C-alpha positions in Angstrom: -28.5 66.7 -41.1 -29.1 66.7 -37.4 -26.5 64.1 -36.9 -24.0 65.9 -39.1 -24.6 69.1 -37.2 -24.1 67.4 -33.8 -20.9 65.7 -34.8 -19.6 69.0 -36.2 -20.4 70.6 -32.9 -18.3 67.9 -31.2 -15.5 68.8 -33.6 -15.6 72.4 -32.7 -15.7 71.7 -29.0 -12.6 69.6 -29.0 -9.4 71.2 -27.8 -7.4 68.0 -27.7 -4.5 67.0 -29.9 -6.9 65.2 -32.2 -10.3 66.5 -33.4 -13.7 65.1 -34.4 -14.8 65.5 -38.0 -18.3 64.8 -39.1 -19.2 61.5 -40.7 -20.2 61.5 -44.4 -22.7 58.7 -44.1 -26.0 60.4 -44.9 -27.9 57.3 -43.8 -26.7 57.5 -40.2 -29.6 58.5 -38.0 -28.3 58.3 -34.4 -29.6 61.1 -32.3 -26.8 60.9 -29.7 -23.1 61.7 -30.0 -20.0 61.5 -27.8 -17.6 64.5 -27.8 -14.8 62.0 -27.1 -15.2 60.3 -30.5 -12.7 61.5 -33.1 -14.0 60.9 -36.6 -11.4 60.8 -39.4 -11.3 59.7 -43.1 -7.8 58.3 -43.1 -9.2 55.0 -44.4 -11.5 56.8 -47.0 -14.3 56.1 -44.6 -15.7 58.1 -41.7 -14.4 56.1 -38.6 -13.4 56.7 -35.0 -9.6 57.3 -35.0 -9.4 54.9 -32.0 -10.8 52.0 -34.1 -8.5 52.1 -37.2 -5.1 50.3 -37.3 -3.2 53.3 -38.5 -0.9 55.7 -36.7 -2.7 59.0 -37.4 -2.9 62.4 -35.7 -5.9 64.6 -36.5 -5.5 68.3 -35.7 -8.6 70.4 -35.0 -9.2 74.0 -36.2 -8.9 75.2 -32.6 -5.5 73.6 -32.2 -4.3 75.0 -35.5 -5.2 78.5 -34.3 -3.9 78.1 -30.8 -0.4 77.0 -32.1 -0.2 79.5 -34.9 -0.3 76.8 -37.6 -1.1 78.9 -40.7 0.1 76.4 -43.3 1.7 73.0 -43.9 5.1 74.2 -42.8 3.9 74.7 -39.2 2.3 71.3 -38.5 5.4 70.1 -36.7 4.3 72.2 -33.7 1.3 69.9 -33.2 2.7 66.6 -34.5 6.0 65.4 -33.1 6.6 62.9 -36.0 6.2 65.6 -38.6 8.8 68.3 -39.7 9.6 70.6 -42.5 12.5 72.6 -43.9 12.8 75.2 -46.5 15.7 76.5 -48.6 16.2 78.9 -51.5 12.7 79.5 -52.8 9.3 79.8 -51.0 7.5 77.2 -53.1 10.2 75.0 -54.8 12.4 73.9 -51.9 10.0 72.8 -49.2 10.8 69.4 -47.8 8.2 67.5 -45.7 9.3 64.6 -43.4 7.4 62.0 -41.4 9.4 59.8 -39.0 12.6 61.5 -40.2 12.0 60.5 -43.9 11.5 63.0 -46.7 12.7 63.8 -50.2 15.4 66.4 -49.9 15.1 68.2 -53.2 14.5 71.5 -54.9 14.3 69.6 -58.2 10.8 69.5 -59.8 11.6 66.0 -61.1 11.2 64.6 -57.6 7.9 63.7 -56.0 7.5 64.1 -52.3 7.9 61.1 -49.9 5.0 62.8 -48.0 2.0 63.2 -50.1 -0.5 66.0 -49.6 -4.2 65.5 -50.3 -6.6 68.5 -50.1 -10.3 67.6 -50.1 -9.3 64.2 -51.4 -7.3 65.6 -54.4 -3.5 64.9 -54.7 -1.2 68.0 -54.7 1.8 66.9 -56.9 4.5 69.0 -55.1 4.7 70.4 -51.5 5.0 73.9 -52.8 1.6 73.7 -54.5 0.0 73.1 -51.1 1.5 76.0 -49.2 -1.7 78.1 -49.2 -3.3 79.4 -46.1 -5.0 77.1 -43.5 -8.4 78.8 -43.3 -11.8 77.4 -42.8 -10.2 74.0 -42.3 -12.2 71.1 -40.7 -9.2 69.0 -39.8 -5.7 68.0 -40.8 -4.7 64.4 -40.6 -1.1 63.3 -40.4 -0.9 59.7 -41.6 2.4 58.1 -40.5 4.1 55.4 -42.6 3.7 54.6 -46.3 0.3 55.0 -48.0 -0.9 53.7 -51.3 -3.7 51.2 -51.1 -6.2 54.0 -50.2 -4.8 57.3 -51.4 -4.6 58.3 -55.0 -0.8 58.5 -55.2 1.9 56.3 -53.7 3.8 57.9 -50.8 6.7 56.2 -49.1 6.8 58.2 -45.8 3.3 59.3 -45.1 0.5 61.6 -46.1 -1.3 64.8 -45.0 -5.0 64.6 -45.5 -6.5 68.2 -45.4 -10.2 68.6 -45.3 -11.8 72.0 -45.6 -15.2 72.8 -44.0 -18.1 71.8 -46.2 -21.1 74.0 -47.1 -23.9 73.7 -44.6 -27.2 73.1 -46.6 -29.4 74.7 -43.9 -27.9 77.5 -41.9 -26.6 80.9 -42.9 -23.5 82.0 -41.1 -19.8 82.8 -41.3 -16.8 84.2 -39.5 -14.1 86.8 -39.8 -10.7 87.0 -38.1 -8.2 89.8 -38.1 -4.6 89.7 -36.8 -1.8 92.2 -36.3 1.6 91.3 -35.0 5.3 92.0 -35.0 7.2 92.3 -38.3 4.2 94.3 -39.4 2.2 91.1 -39.6 -1.4 91.6 -40.9 -3.9 89.0 -41.8 -7.6 88.7 -42.3 -9.6 85.6 -42.8 -13.3 84.9 -43.3 -16.0 82.7 -44.7 -19.7 83.0 -45.4 -22.1 80.1 -45.8 -25.4 80.7 -47.6 -28.0 78.0 -48.3 -29.5 78.5 -51.8 -32.1 75.8 -51.7 -32.7 74.5 -48.2 -31.6 70.9 -47.7 -30.4 70.7 -51.3 -27.9 73.4 -52.3 -25.5 75.8 -50.5 -22.6 78.2 -51.3 -19.6 78.7 -49.1 -17.0 81.3 -49.9 -13.7 81.5 -48.0 -11.0 84.1 -48.3 -7.7 85.0 -46.6 -5.0 87.6 -46.9 -1.7 87.6 -45.0 1.2 90.0 -45.2 4.4 90.0 -43.0 7.8 91.7 -43.3 10.8 89.5 -43.6 12.8 88.3 -40.5 16.2 88.2 -42.4 17.8 91.5 -43.2 19.9 91.6 -46.3 23.0 93.8 -46.9 25.3 94.4 -49.8 29.1 94.1 -49.9 29.5 97.4 -48.2 27.3 96.5 -45.3 24.4 98.8 -46.4 20.9 97.4 -46.1 19.4 96.5 -49.4 16.2 94.7 -48.4 14.7 91.9 -46.3 14.0 88.3 -46.9 11.6 85.6 -45.7 8.6 87.8 -45.9 5.0 86.9 -46.8 2.4 88.5 -49.0 -0.3 86.1 -50.1 -4.1 85.7 -50.5 -6.5 82.9 -51.2 -10.2 82.7 -52.2 -12.2 79.5 -52.3 -15.7 78.8 -53.3 -17.8 75.7 -52.8 -21.1 74.5 -53.9 -22.5 71.8 -51.7 -25.5 69.8 -52.8 -27.6 66.8 -51.8 -30.6 65.6 -53.8 -33.7 64.1 -52.5 -32.5 60.8 -53.9 -29.4 60.9 -51.6 -26.7 62.0 -54.2 -24.4 64.4 -52.4 -21.2 66.2 -53.0 -19.5 69.5 -53.6 -17.8 71.5 -56.4 -14.7 73.5 -55.2 -12.9 76.2 -57.0 -9.9 78.1 -55.6 -7.3 80.7 -56.6 -4.3 81.9 -54.6 -1.3 84.1 -55.2 1.9 84.6 -53.2 4.7 87.1 -53.7 7.7 87.1 -51.4 11.5 87.4 -51.2 12.6 84.0 -50.0 15.0 82.9 -48.8 18.3 84.6 -48.0 21.1 82.5 -46.5 23.2 83.6 -43.6 27.0 82.9 -43.8 28.0 80.9 -40.7 31.6 79.9 -41.6 34.3 81.8 -43.6 36.2 79.5 -45.9 40.1 79.5 -46.0 39.7 81.2 -49.4 38.2 84.1 -47.5 40.5 84.2 -44.5 43.7 83.7 -46.6 43.3 87.1 -48.2 42.9 85.7 -51.7 39.8 88.0 -52.4 41.8 91.1 -51.4 44.5 90.1 -53.9 42.1 90.4 -56.8 40.3 93.6 -55.6 37.2 92.0 -54.1 37.8 93.2 -50.6 39.1 91.4 -47.5 36.1 89.1 -47.3 35.1 88.7 -50.9 31.8 90.6 -50.8 30.6 89.3 -47.4 29.8 91.9 -44.9 27.8 90.3 -42.0 29.7 90.5 -38.7 30.3 87.6 -36.3 31.0 84.9 -38.8 33.0 81.9 -37.6 36.5 81.4 -39.0 37.1 78.2 -36.9 35.0 75.1 -37.8 34.6 74.4 -34.1 33.5 77.9 -33.0 29.9 77.2 -32.4 29.4 80.3 -30.3 30.2 82.7 -33.1 28.3 80.5 -35.6 25.2 80.8 -33.5 25.7 84.5 -33.1 25.6 84.7 -36.9 22.4 82.8 -37.0 20.8 84.9 -34.3 21.8 88.1 -36.2 19.7 86.9 -39.2 21.8 89.1 -41.4 22.5 87.9 -45.0 24.7 89.4 -47.6 23.5 89.4 -51.2 24.0 91.6 -54.3 20.3 92.1 -55.0 17.0 91.3 -53.5 15.5 88.0 -54.5 11.9 87.7 -55.6 9.6 84.7 -55.8 6.0 84.8 -56.9 3.5 82.0 -57.7 -0.2 81.8 -58.4 -2.5 78.8 -58.9 -6.0 77.9 -59.5 -7.8 74.6 -59.3 -11.2 72.9 -59.4 -12.2 69.8 -57.5 -15.4 67.7 -57.8 -16.6 65.3 -55.1 -19.7 63.2 -55.7 -21.2 60.4 -53.6 -23.9 58.3 -55.1 -25.7 55.7 -53.0 -26.1 52.5 -55.1 -27.8 50.5 -52.4 -28.6 50.7 -48.7 -25.1 49.4 -48.0 -22.9 50.7 -50.9 -21.8 54.1 -52.3 -20.0 55.2 -55.5 -17.6 58.0 -54.8 -15.9 60.1 -57.4 -13.1 62.7 -56.8 -11.7 64.6 -59.7 -9.4 67.7 -59.9 -7.6 69.9 -62.3 -4.9 72.4 -61.1 -2.5 74.9 -62.8 0.5 76.2 -60.8 2.8 79.0 -62.0 5.9 80.3 -60.3 8.4 82.9 -61.3 11.8 83.5 -59.5 14.8 85.6 -59.7 17.6 85.5 -57.1 21.2 85.9 -56.2 22.3 82.4 -56.6 25.8 82.8 -55.0 24.5 84.1 -51.6 27.1 86.8 -51.4 27.5 90.6 -51.9 29.5 89.9 -55.1 27.8 89.9 -58.5 28.9 86.4 -59.5 26.0 84.2 -60.6 22.3 85.0 -60.9 19.0 83.5 -61.8 17.5 86.3 -63.9 13.8 87.3 -64.5 11.9 85.9 -67.4 11.9 82.2 -66.5 9.3 80.3 -64.6 7.8 77.0 -63.6 4.4 75.6 -64.6 2.8 72.4 -63.3 -0.6 71.3 -64.7 -2.2 68.3 -63.0 -5.4 66.4 -63.6 -6.6 63.5 -61.3 -9.5 61.2 -61.3 -10.4 58.7 -58.6 -13.5 56.4 -58.6 -14.3 54.2 -55.6 -17.1 51.7 -54.9 -17.3 51.0 -51.2 -19.8 49.6 -48.7 -20.6 47.0 -46.0 -21.6 43.3 -46.3 -22.1 40.3 -44.0 -24.3 42.3 -41.6 -21.6 44.9 -41.3 -18.8 42.4 -40.6 -17.1 43.3 -43.9 -16.2 46.8 -45.0 -15.0 46.7 -48.6 -13.7 49.1 -51.1 -12.5 48.8 -54.7 -11.4 51.7 -57.0 -9.3 53.1 -59.7 -7.1 56.2 -60.1 -5.6 58.1 -63.0 -3.4 61.2 -63.1 -1.8 63.3 -65.8 0.8 65.9 -65.1 2.8 68.2 -67.3 5.8 70.1 -65.9 7.7 72.9 -67.7 10.5 75.0 -66.2 12.6 77.7 -67.8 15.6 79.2 -65.9 17.6 82.1 -67.2 21.2 82.1 -65.9 23.8 84.8 -66.1 27.3 85.4 -64.8 28.0 88.7 -63.0 30.6 91.4 -63.1 32.7 89.9 -60.3 32.8 86.3 -61.7 36.2 86.6 -63.4 37.8 88.1 -60.3 36.2 85.2 -58.2 38.0 82.7 -60.4 41.2 84.6 -59.7 40.6 84.4 -56.0 40.0 80.7 -56.2 43.5 80.5 -57.9 44.9 82.1 -54.8 45.4 85.4 -56.7 48.2 84.0 -58.8 46.4 84.4 -62.0 45.4 88.0 -61.5 41.9 89.6 -61.2 40.7 88.5 -64.6 42.1 85.1 -65.5 39.2 84.1 -67.7 39.6 87.2 -69.9 43.3 86.5 -70.0 43.0 82.9 -71.1 40.2 83.5 -73.6 41.8 86.5 -75.4 39.7 89.2 -73.8 36.2 87.7 -73.5 34.1 89.3 -70.7 32.7 86.6 -68.4 29.8 88.9 -67.4 28.3 88.6 -70.9 27.6 84.9 -70.5 23.9 84.1 -70.5 22.0 80.9 -70.9 18.3 79.8 -71.0 17.7 76.3 -69.7 14.4 74.4 -70.3 13.2 71.3 -68.5 10.1 69.3 -69.2 8.4 66.2 -67.9 5.1 64.6 -68.7 3.9 61.9 -66.5 0.9 59.5 -66.4 -0.1 57.3 -63.6 -2.9 54.8 -63.3 -3.8 52.2 -60.7 -6.5 49.9 -59.4 -6.9 49.2 -55.7 -8.9 47.5 -53.0 -9.0 47.8 -49.3 -11.1 45.5 -47.1 -11.6 44.9 -43.4 -13.3 41.8 -42.1 -14.3 41.1 -38.5 -13.6 37.4 -38.3 -14.6 37.1 -34.7 -16.0 39.6 -32.1 -13.3 42.3 -31.8 -10.9 40.6 -34.2 -10.5 42.4 -37.6 -8.3 41.6 -40.5 -7.5 44.2 -43.2 -6.0 43.5 -46.6 -5.2 46.2 -49.2 -3.7 45.9 -52.7 -2.8 48.4 -55.4 -1.4 47.8 -58.8 0.3 51.0 -60.0 1.7 51.9 -63.4 3.9 55.0 -63.9 5.3 56.4 -67.1 7.3 59.7 -67.6 8.9 61.5 -70.5 11.5 64.0 -69.4 14.2 66.1 -71.0 16.5 69.1 -70.9 17.4 71.6 -73.7 19.1 74.9 -73.9 17.0 77.2 -76.2 19.6 80.0 -76.1 23.1 80.6 -74.9 25.5 83.5 -75.2 28.9 82.1 -74.2 32.0 82.9 -76.2 34.1 82.5 -73.1 34.3 78.7 -72.8 34.9 77.9 -76.5 37.8 80.4 -76.4 39.4 78.8 -73.4 38.7 75.3 -74.8 40.5 76.3 -78.0 43.4 77.5 -75.9 43.5 74.2 -73.9 43.6 72.2 -77.1 46.5 74.1 -78.6 44.9 76.8 -80.7 44.7 79.8 -78.4 42.6 82.8 -79.4 44.5 85.9 -80.4 45.9 87.6 -77.3 45.1 84.7 -75.0 47.6 83.6 -72.4 48.4 79.9 -71.9 45.7 78.3 -69.7 47.0 76.8 -66.5 45.4 73.8 -64.8 41.9 75.1 -64.0 40.4 72.0 -62.4 36.7 72.4 -61.8 37.1 76.1 -61.0 34.9 77.0 -64.0 31.9 76.1 -62.0 29.5 78.2 -64.0 29.2 75.4 -66.5 27.7 73.3 -63.7 25.0 75.8 -63.4 24.0 75.7 -67.0 25.9 78.4 -68.8 27.8 76.0 -71.0 31.3 75.7 -69.6 33.4 72.6 -68.7 34.0 69.9 -66.2 37.3 68.0 -66.0 37.7 64.4 -65.2 41.1 64.9 -63.5 41.5 68.4 -62.1 45.0 67.7 -60.8 46.1 66.3 -64.2 44.6 68.8 -66.7 46.8 68.1 -69.8 45.5 64.5 -69.8 42.1 65.4 -68.7 39.0 65.3 -70.8 37.1 68.6 -71.2 33.4 68.0 -71.2 31.2 70.8 -72.5 28.3 71.5 -70.2 25.3 71.3 -70.2 24.4 68.2 -72.1 20.8 68.0 -73.4 18.8 64.8 -73.0 15.4 63.3 -73.5 14.3 60.0 -72.0 11.5 57.8 -71.0 10.9 56.3 -67.6 8.4 53.6 -66.8 7.8 51.4 -63.8 5.1 49.3 -62.2 4.6 48.1 -58.7 2.2 46.1 -56.5 1.7 47.9 -53.3 0.1 45.9 -50.5 -0.7 46.0 -46.8 -2.0 43.5 -44.2 -3.2 44.5 -40.7 -4.7 42.7 -37.8 -6.4 44.4 -34.9 -8.2 43.3 -31.8 -10.5 45.3 -29.5 -10.2 43.9 -26.0 -12.8 46.1 -24.6 -14.7 49.0 -26.1 -12.0 51.6 -25.4 -8.8 49.4 -25.9 -7.5 48.3 -29.4 -4.2 46.7 -30.4 -3.0 46.2 -33.9 -0.1 45.0 -36.1 0.5 45.8 -39.7 2.9 45.4 -42.7 2.9 47.7 -45.7 5.0 47.5 -48.9 5.1 51.1 -50.2 6.5 52.8 -53.3 7.4 56.2 -54.8 8.0 56.6 -58.4 11.4 57.4 -59.9 11.9 59.9 -62.7 14.4 62.4 -64.1 16.9 64.8 -62.5 15.7 67.9 -64.2 18.9 69.8 -63.9 21.5 71.0 -66.5 24.2 68.7 -65.1 22.1 65.5 -65.1 23.6 64.0 -68.3 27.1 65.3 -68.1 29.8 62.9 -69.2 27.2 60.5 -70.4 25.5 60.1 -67.0 22.1 58.6 -66.8 19.7 61.5 -65.9 17.1 59.2 -64.5 16.8 57.9 -60.9 15.1 54.7 -59.7 11.8 54.3 -57.8 12.0 54.2 -54.0 10.4 51.3 -52.2 9.8 50.6 -48.5 8.7 47.7 -46.3 7.1 49.0 -43.1 6.2 47.2 -40.0 4.1 48.7 -37.2 2.5 47.6 -34.0 0.2 49.8 -32.0 -2.0 50.3 -28.9 -5.0 52.6 -28.7 -6.9 53.0 -25.4 -9.2 55.2 -23.4 -9.3 55.0 -19.6 -10.8 56.7 -16.6 -14.3 57.1 -18.2 -12.7 58.3 -21.4 -10.8 61.1 -19.5 -7.5 59.7 -20.6 -6.5 58.7 -24.2 -3.2 56.9 -24.8 -2.0 55.8 -28.3 1.4 54.1 -28.8 3.0 52.9 -32.0 6.2 51.1 -32.7 7.6 51.1 -36.3 10.4 49.9 -38.4 10.7 51.0 -42.1 13.3 49.6 -44.5 13.8 51.7 -47.7 15.5 50.5 -50.9 16.8 52.8 -53.6 16.3 55.8 -51.3 16.2 58.9 -53.5 18.8 61.6 -52.6 19.6 65.0 -54.2 22.8 66.6 -52.9 24.2 70.1 -53.5 28.0 70.1 -53.5 28.6 73.8 -53.7 29.0 73.6 -57.5 26.2 71.3 -58.7 23.2 69.2 -57.8 23.8 65.5 -58.0 21.1 62.8 -57.9 21.5 59.2 -56.8 19.8 56.3 -55.2 21.1 54.9 -51.9 20.5 51.1 -51.7 19.4 51.1 -48.1 17.9 53.5 -45.5 16.0 52.7 -42.4 13.7 54.4 -39.9 12.8 52.8 -36.5 11.2 54.1 -33.4 8.3 54.6 -31.0 5.5 57.2 -30.9 3.4 58.1 -27.9 0.4 60.4 -28.0 -1.8 61.2 -25.0 -4.7 63.4 -24.0 -6.0 63.9 -20.5 -9.0 65.8 -19.2 -8.6 66.0 -15.4 -11.6 68.4 -15.3 -14.2 69.9 -17.6 -12.0 73.0 -17.8 -8.5 71.5 -18.3 -7.2 69.5 -21.3 -3.6 68.3 -21.4 -2.1 66.8 -24.5 1.3 65.3 -25.1 3.4 63.5 -27.6 6.8 61.8 -27.6 8.6 60.4 -30.6 11.8 58.5 -30.7 13.1 58.1 -34.3 16.3 56.5 -35.5 16.2 57.4 -39.2 19.6 56.5 -40.7 21.7 55.2 -43.4 23.0 51.8 -42.1 26.7 51.0 -42.2 26.1 48.8 -45.2 23.9 51.4 -47.0 25.9 51.4 -50.2 25.4 47.8 -51.1 27.5 47.1 -54.2 28.0 50.8 -55.0 31.4 52.3 -54.7 30.8 56.0 -55.3 32.1 58.4 -52.7 28.8 60.3 -52.3 27.0 57.1 -51.3 29.7 55.6 -49.1 29.9 59.0 -47.3 26.3 58.7 -46.1 26.6 55.2 -44.6 26.5 55.2 -40.8 24.9 58.7 -40.5 21.4 59.8 -39.7 19.0 61.2 -42.3 18.9 64.9 -42.8 16.8 66.9 -40.2 15.8 63.8 -38.3 16.2 64.3 -34.6 16.1 61.2 -32.5 13.8 62.7 -29.8 10.9 65.1 -30.3 8.3 65.8 -27.6 5.2 68.0 -27.3 3.5 69.0 -24.1 0.5 71.3 -24.0 -2.4 72.4 -21.9 -5.6 74.4 -22.4 -7.6 75.8 -19.5 -11.0 77.4 -20.3 -14.1 78.4 -18.3 -17.0 80.7 -18.3 -17.0 84.1 -16.8 -20.5 84.7 -15.6 -23.3 84.1 -18.0 -22.0 86.0 -21.1 -18.2 85.6 -21.3 -15.6 82.9 -21.4 -11.8 82.7 -21.5 -9.0 80.3 -22.3 -5.3 80.0 -21.8 -3.2 77.7 -23.9 0.5 76.7 -23.8 2.5 74.3 -25.9 6.1 73.3 -25.7 8.0 71.5 -28.5 11.4 70.0 -27.6 13.7 68.3 -30.1 17.2 66.8 -29.8 20.2 67.4 -32.1 19.7 66.9 -35.8 21.9 67.1 -38.9 21.0 69.9 -41.4 23.0 68.8 -44.4 22.8 65.9 -46.8 26.3 64.8 -45.9 27.9 64.6 -42.5 31.4 64.5 -43.8 33.4 66.3 -46.5 33.0 64.0 -49.5 36.5 63.1 -50.8 37.5 64.1 -54.3 39.7 62.3 -56.8 42.9 63.6 -55.2 41.8 62.5 -51.8 40.9 59.0 -53.0 44.2 58.7 -54.8 46.1 59.7 -51.7 44.2 57.3 -49.5 44.4 54.4 -51.9 40.7 53.6 -52.0 37.3 55.3 -51.8 36.5 53.7 -48.5 39.8 54.7 -46.9 39.3 58.3 -48.1 35.8 58.3 -46.7 37.0 57.0 -43.3 39.6 59.8 -43.2 37.3 62.6 -44.3 36.7 65.4 -41.8 33.2 66.3 -40.6 31.3 69.1 -42.4 31.5 72.3 -40.3 28.4 73.2 -38.4 26.2 70.4 -39.7 24.5 69.7 -36.4 21.7 71.9 -35.1 21.7 71.6 -31.3 18.6 70.5 -29.5 16.1 73.2 -28.7 12.9 74.1 -27.0 10.2 76.2 -28.6 7.1 77.5 -26.7 3.8 78.8 -28.1 1.2 80.5 -25.9 -2.2 82.0 -26.5 -4.9 83.5 -24.3 -8.3 84.8 -25.2 -11.6 86.2 -23.9 -14.9 86.4 -25.7 -18.6 86.0 -26.0 -19.9 82.8 -24.5 -21.7 82.0 -27.8 -18.6 82.9 -29.9 -20.0 86.1 -31.4 -16.7 87.8 -30.8 -13.4 87.2 -29.2 -9.9 88.7 -28.7 -6.7 86.7 -28.3 -3.1 87.5 -27.6 -0.5 85.0 -28.8 3.2 84.4 -29.2 5.1 81.6 -31.0 8.6 80.7 -30.2 8.4 82.6 -27.0 12.1 82.4 -26.0 13.2 83.4 -29.6 15.1 80.2 -30.3 16.6 80.8 -33.8 17.6 77.6 -35.5 18.9 76.4 -38.8 16.7 74.4 -41.1 19.3 73.7 -43.9 23.1 74.2 -43.9 25.1 74.0 -47.2 28.3 74.8 -48.9 28.2 78.4 -50.1 28.3 78.6 -53.9 31.7 78.8 -55.4 33.6 79.8 -52.3 35.9 77.0 -51.9 35.4 73.2 -52.0 35.8 70.2 -49.8 37.1 71.0 -46.3 37.9 74.6 -47.5 34.2 75.4 -48.4 32.4 78.3 -46.9 29.1 77.4 -45.1 25.8 79.2 -45.1 22.4 78.4 -43.5 18.7 79.1 -43.9 17.3 80.1 -40.6 13.9 79.3 -39.2 11.3 81.7 -37.7 12.2 83.8 -34.6 9.7 84.9 -32.0 6.3 86.1 -33.4 3.5 87.7 -31.4 0.3 89.7 -31.9 -3.4 90.1 -31.4 -6.3 88.4 -33.1 -9.9 89.5 -33.2 -12.6 87.0 -34.0 -16.2 87.4 -35.0 -18.8 84.8 -35.8 -22.3 85.1 -37.2 
């Protein structure tokens, strides 16, 4: 235990961009330690981060606190290769990216390209892992595909989050309290209590955080009706840590968390021609069709007014959205020594996640289309991992073999309903020519606002694999690593509509087919204006909007059930050479994989479409250099990478529906630099620079000819800036014999990035017919308005003073000091025009936050 305590002390002392974490080898008995050694478990073994041939950033608790990193979404402030974005809901639309690659989706059928592992257990969706970072030992950002070591296959990278383990000997704990702007209040704490010295201890951790929203919402009249993007959450976690006299050690973990928030309102940044033409006024919906926020661009090139709309953080919606989720889980970790040089390790988990949501789905002050209360999402996940690992050949061989099994059940019920203004909206989209209630007219008097539908989505998946990962030192300093994993995936998915109340569409369909309902007027060419069907209320899509009499009316939605199965051999090979004790170079190749599945959306099977999507594969090449210089005062790590993706998974929102498809090719190439310098005992400087060219190559479509795939070719991936840099410094010193202080500053700079799936307006059937081919129509298509978020600089600062032995401390902090308000996602506003005439809205990111934090430790 002395060794563990000393290495833990080293971890707490580190203020660098990476952090030490204690080794788990109970047999280690060295009585000395080096506070420059960074111990991580990225290879499922406790190793110095400078010795492993992997590009990994490990973030310490001190750095998490200094940069205001309170959950997964904030990690980008300390790791330049990592980024996140969020859209409509707090837990269901989080996208994680590493090296510009992520899975853009709010569809529960998609797995994340960036896997999250908490205390060794896989979290099946990013939203499940959005709990508070409290009592965390370290966060490791593993860049590039993982699979031969971690329980699930990830095509872009992984986050490995390890919480502080119970201390078997010492009683202690801490408490932190924070107050800041937006009425931000939080309290965190933990207590550690040995129950049987050297054998059993209990550690209990808790956190509560509440903050007002930073987006104000207004109704169609401009009156405030609430706020969005707020936070109200708590977490409690209990751990029993144990170690027997025979050397068996481990811990049992149980946690519960709950979050309630209104997230996330979208800000209109561009008024569509439907709005500016006066069509809404013609049907009695006001000059702007329910929108009331000022300073909204009417010109697709007016970036000044667009940015003013973002800066105002003022969103129009008819009612306040509400999202809540709660979850509980248990994790068991047991390590059994089977010999002096081998251990058997088991990690098992079970987790239940529940979410409930209701929101204004049209993002306007009109009552058009809503997700109503009463639905919800449930995800139940069970995982088991068993590893046998150890050393051989006098330590020259480090070997590992294991097996993994997971079972996941997903169920989602969504209640949809049309609003009082829906019929008039359809009239506006007709240019006012059909009057303020065309649907009632064409259907013989059916009220559109009575339409209700309940949609149900299910998916059951099972995954099992066997794997091995071995490193052999073939000559002094020269190591070869080989990893293999055979993975088998199977999924059953489906969509049904348990209930629907929709007399509107059958009546209009009857009219179109020549038997109009009593009192119905002749139905004109409607095209795809009846977009409510695409959201699951049971209306129609038309194959030829400009040619309605010959078109085929397709009732929506269409239920489906299906089975998906796949198997893959994942493998990696690495070679590394240690020239001198502080300098290592390496090269690696990894074939990675992420399972396919089902598009769990009501539109997935329309027109006989296949609701499934293919598995995503990646071949990744990496070379790297890791070195320490100037008596370990300077650490420099450099990695160059090239990743080639096949069947890249994409989900795209068109303004009327979500479409899912695989892009044959995508690529990500670049260079990463991380450095840390300690010019004196009191000053630490850290920096990072990442150049990433994440793109769809010009030939990304392969043999595909669909417009939505061809439109991507030649463009960068979503939210993938080419340049990201981080530069920070911490200065600390003692004040006399009883006090100490520190000052920390960190700057994050990024270049321009796209915020939409598509960079151009995807051509429709009429555009393709006019151009003569899909490719010609794509080449002539205009750019999407306000897709590109300009480069920006965000600054975080923190200063504190406290007891020299950490008994107490007080800190003042600010994040995003200059109040740079940026867009995370920009999209076509729902049912407010299409193509080049579509309105645009955006989800904004956090403005400046500041406050005070009090700390106590015992």
